[in-house]
N, C-alpha and C positions, 0 to 999 in steps of 0.2 A: 536394467532397462536401457535400451539403445536409443539415444536422443540425438537428433540431427538439428543443429541450430544454424540458420542461414542469416548471416549478417553479424559482423563483429563491432558494431557501433556501441554506444553507451548501454542501451538496453540489452543487446545481444551479449556483450561482454559480461554484464551483470548476471544474466541468465546462466551463462557458462560457468561463472564463478560459483553461484549457488548450487547448481545441479551437479557440478563435478566434485563438490565436497562430500557428496553423499555416496557411500561405498557401492551401493547397488546400481549406480548409473555409469554408462559408457557414453561419453559426450564427444561429438565431432562438430567442429565449427567450420563453416564455409564463408569465405569473403574474397573479394578481388584484390585486397591489399596485403601482399606478403609480409610487409614490415609489421603491420598490426597483428597478424596471426603469429609471427615469431615472438612478439612481445607477450602475447597471450599464452603461448605454449611454454614460455619461460616461467610463467607464474603458476600455471594450472596443469593438472594431469589430464590432458585432452588430446585428441587427434585434430589436425587441421588440413583443409583442402583449399587451394587457391583456385578461384574461378567464379564464373557467373552463377548465382544461386539457382537460377531457373533452367539451366541447360541440363538435358537428360544425362549426358556423359559425366558432368560434374557431380550430379546427384548420385550416379552409379558409383563413382570413385569414392564418394563420401559414405557409401553403405546404405543408400535409401532402400535397397531391395529387402533388407531385414531390419530396418529401423522400426521401433515401436511408435515413435512420435517425431513429427517434423514441426519445428517451430520457426516460422519465416518472419524474421525481424529486421529485414533490410529497410532502408529509408524510403523505398518506393513501393507503394501499394500494389501497383501492377505486377512487379516482380514477385512479391509475396503471393499474390493470387495465382499467378502462372505456375510458380513453384509447387504450390499445393495441388494444382490440377495435374501437373506432370507426375508428382509423387503418387497420386491416386490412380491415374490412368496406367502408368507403366509398372508401378511397384506395389500398388494396393496398400499403401501405408495406412495403418488403422486410425491414427489420430493426427489431425492436421490443424495447427494453430497458426493464425496469421495476424500480423500487426496491420491494422487498417486505420489510416489517419484521416482520410477524407470522409466528411459527414455524408457526402452524396452516396458513397458506397455503403456506409454503415446503416443508412436508413432504408436501403433497398433490400428488404429481407428475402424476397423471392430469388435474389441473385445467388444466395449462398445455400445451395442444396446439393445433394449428391448428384443430381441430374444436371446441374448447372456448374457453378464453381464450388467444388467440394471442400469448403473450409468449415471445420467442425466448431471452431472457437475463434471469434474475432476479438482482438484486443486493441483498444485505442488509448495509448498512454495519455494523450491530451485530455480525453474525457475523464479518465480516472483521476488525473491530477486536479482537474476542475472540481470534481465531486469531493475530493480530499480537502481542498481549500474551503469549499462551501461549509463542510462540517466544522473546520477550525473557526470560521467566522460565526457559525451558529452557536458555538460554545467558547466564548472568549476566555482566555486563560489556559485552554487545553493545548498540549503539545502534539497530541495525536488523538483522533476520534475514529474508532473502527467499528463497523457494523457486523452483527451476527444475527442469524435466524430472521432474515428479512427485516432487520431494524428493530426487532423486539428487545434485543440486548446490545449494549454498547460497551466496548473496552476503551477507556479514556486514560491518557497519560497526562500528568500535570506536575509542575514543579512545586513542591511543598513550600509554603510561606509561613513564617512564624505566627502570622495573624489567623491562620486556619485553626478551626476548633480542635482538631486531632493532633496537630503538630506539637511535639514535646510530650505526647502521651502514648500509652501502649495501645496497640491495635485492638485489644480486647474491649477498650472503652467505646468502640464504634457502636456496639449494640445498645449501649446506654444513651448515646447521643441521638441516634436515629433508629429507635426500636421497631418501627412499623414499615421499614423499607427492605427491599431485597438487593443485596450487593455485598461485595467483598473486595479486599485488596489482593490483587493477583501477583504483583511483583514490586520490588523496590530496588532502585539503583542508587548507590551512594558512591560518589567519587568514581563513577564509571563501572563499579563492580556490583554484581547481583547479590542481593540479600534475601534469603527466604523469609517471607512474612509469617511470623508466628504470633500467637496471642500476646506474648510479652515483648514483642519487638516495638521499640520506640521510634516513631517517625521524627526525623530531624529536619530543621529548616534547610532547604536546598536539595532534599532528596527528590529523585524523579519517581513518582508513584503511579503505578498502573492499577486502576480499579475497574471492576466489571459490575454493571448494574442494569436493571431494567430501564428502558428508555425514559420512562417518566420520573425515575429517581436519580438521573445523572447529575442534575444541578444540586440536589441535596448532598450527594457524595462529594461533589466538587467543593462545596463550601466547607467540608471537613478538612480539605487539604490546603485550600487557599481562599481568600475572600472572593466572592462572586463579583465579576466585572459587569458594567452596564452593557446592554445589548449594542451591537455594532450598528451605527447609522450611516457613517460616511466612509466610503471606500475609494481609494485611488489605485489605479492599475497602470503599471509601466509596461508597455508592449502591447501592440494590437495584432499579435499573431493569433493562432488558433486557440491557445489556452486563454489568453487575455480576453478575446471576444466571447468565448463560451462562458467565462466567468461573469463578464459584464451582463450578458443576456440572462444569466441565472439570477443575478442579484438586483438588476435595475428596477424590478417591480416592488421590492421591499427596502431598498437602500438607495442613498444618494451616491451615484457612481460617476467617477471621472476616469477616463482612459487617456493616457499620453502615448502618442505614436510619432516617431521621427519622420517617417515617409509621408509626405502630403497626399500622395495618391492612395496609399493604403488607409490613411486616416479618413479620406473621403468615402472609400468603399465601406469601411466599418460603420461610419456614421449613418449610412443608408440601411444597415442591418439592425442597428439599435433603435429603440423607441424613446427611452427616457435618459439614458446615459449621455454624458457630455464628452465629446471627443476633442482633445487638444492636440495641436501639432507642435512638437518640440522634443527636447532632450530631457528625459526624466532625471538626469544628473546635473541639470542646469539649476543652480541655486536660485537665481532670480525668478525663474519660472515657478519653482516650488513655493517661493515666498509669495509671489503674486496669487497663486492658487490656494493660499492659506493652508499650507501643509500641516501647520500646528493644530488645525481643527480636525484633521483626518484621524479616524479611529484605527483603520488598518491600511497600510501601504503594501501592495503586492508587486514585487519586481519580477516580471514574467517574460522578459525578452529572451532571445536565443543566445545572448552573450552573457555568460555567468559573471564575468568580471564587471560588466555594466550593471548587472543586477546587484552585485555586492556593493558597488560604489553608490548607486542611487538609493539603495535601502539604508546604508549607513548615513548618507547625507540627510535623508528624510527623517531618520531617528534623531539626528543632531538638531534638526530644525524644528522638532516638536511633535512628530507623528507619534501617536500613542503606541502602536505596535507595527512592526515591519516584518515582512516575509520575503524571502528571495529564493528563486528557482536556481538550484545549483546542482550540476551533474557530478562533479568530482567529490567523492566521499571525504577526502582530506580537506578540501575547501569547506565542506559542510560542517565538519567537526570544529574547524578553526573559527569560523564566523559565529557559530552558536555560542561560543564562549566569550564573544565580544558584544557588540551593540545590536546585532541582528537577532530578533526573537526566535524566529523559526526558519530553518533552512529546509526547503522542500526538495527532495530527491526524486526525480521522475522514475529512476530505476527501482528505488525501494517501493514506491507506490505501485508500479507496474508488476514487479516480480511476484507479489502475492496473488494477483489475478492469474498469472501464468502457472504458479506452483499448484494452485487449486485443481488445475486440469492435468497436471503431471502426476500428482500423488496417486498411489494405489489405495484401495478401500474407497468408501464413499466420503471423500473429503470435499466439502462444498465451499469452504472459505479458508483462505490462508492469508494472514497479514504478517508482513515482515517488520520487525522492530529492532531498535538499537543498531541501525546500519547492517541489518541482516544477521546479527548475532543471536537473536531470539525470534520466536515465531508464536503467533496465536492462531489456533486451528479450530475449525468447526467440522466435526465428523459425525456421520449418521450411523447409529447402531442398527444393524439388520440381523434377521434370522432369529432363532430361538436359542435356548440354553445349550442345545446339542451342537448347533452349527456355529455359534458365535463365541468369541473369546471374552466378550464383555457383557452380553445380555444376561440378566438374572444374577449378576455378580455385584457385590458391594465394592465401592471404590478402593477400600483398604485391601481387598483381595486381588486387585489387578497388579500385574508386574510392570509398573511404569518405569521408564528410564529415569536415572537420577537427573534432577533439574526440571522434571515434568510434573505438572499437577493439573488435575481436572478442577476447573474453577466454577463452572455452571452447567446446567442441563436445561434445555428448553423442551418441554413435553406438551405438544399442542400449543395452546396459548399461555401455558403456565411456565414461569421462569423460576427455576429451583437453584439456589446456591448450593454447591456441592459440599457435602461433609463426608467423613470417613465411612459412615454407614449407609450412605445413599446408594440405592440399588438402581442400576441402569436397566431400562426397559426397551423393548423393540421400538424402533423409529424415533428414539430420543436423539436430539441434536446435542452432542457433547462438545463443550468448549474447553480446550486445553491450552495451557501456557507452557512453552518450552524455553528454558534459558540456554540449552545446548541443542541447537537444531541439527547437529550432525547425527543425532540418534533418531531421526525422523522415520527411518525404515522400521524401527521397532513399533512405532505408533501405527504405521500403515499396516503392518502384519497383525496388530492387535484388533484392528477394525475390519479386517477382511473376514468374510464368512467362508464356511466349508464348501467344498465343490458340489455338495448336494443341494445348496441353496439356489433357488431360481427367483 
């Protein structure tokens, strides 16, 4: 598959990294900064073109005339939209994906049609990050909360605590502990290494456990891994940018929200957008300000400014001053791994959150959801089974008969409103939503081929 990525910023570089690792892809990256492209080309097997992403001659040099997908991820909405328009008008590029940050554009649905601005998929990293944080606040104690099948099933990652009911016991004991619930453990990471969960596998204190369960059973399963925490009431947000404001708007009806913004003019503007949240002018890394605002009574502190060093500093300071849990928005993967081993509870990577939404539209076969886990090393995928036994490689077959790549397991199936935990003898039916967990995402092309139907299928 020929993929053209426009923009080599944090999100664009992350997309190039993930997509170029898959053997079936030929990736070309366009950016105006030659030094950034040189650095990227030193690390990845990609082509690069220096120039303005929306110019027809630059797109021609990048190979837009035979590209399968164009992914416009520059920092400017207008450049991304124009690039998609040029690719469609001049080169008839089949799939056009654009990063759109402005809510004014995102809400204007009639704007994005083939007769107007031909963007097939709009991605807003800010909106995705906001939704991601909301889920973490809804399920205190979780490291990741990921939706499948329109929210009917959730994959949750949590750090095992010795006070959890299942910690120190074999996984097989789970059925005895909670016999009338639907769920299973999908993966375990111990000291950074993946361990295949078997019935006799013992969960240790400190293990990172990923379990999948029907939405109504998530809290029950969480209590098996670690003690349930009280619901979040008080939230403090550092940074009045797009993500901070969207999060405050989403939470202010159900939580006590304070937002700290350094720029007085920006603070005034966002105070007019918010209804109940309190807006403070100041530096979130100012110890006196945090003490004055009773940071020790805050349940969750979210550092969401555009400067990751400031986010790390304010989050660490808030934790030291007594905040129950702290999260920080961090772009660099090396920083994220470093701080999560210290006093910051959750490092939020915009690239990791965004890449799943992007990959879902790049994958072949009917892949409707992709979630990136463990800094991109693993993936959780929702794929739809189509066709009949003659046309499909999966329909009518038991899971044990499928040739799944090593490190891949089918963990659940959603059939209509029914959530089925997968077993070796479970037979896949037409229109089933199949949820898979992959510890080695480099073999994704084998999963895509598995869920593609024969050419006779319409």
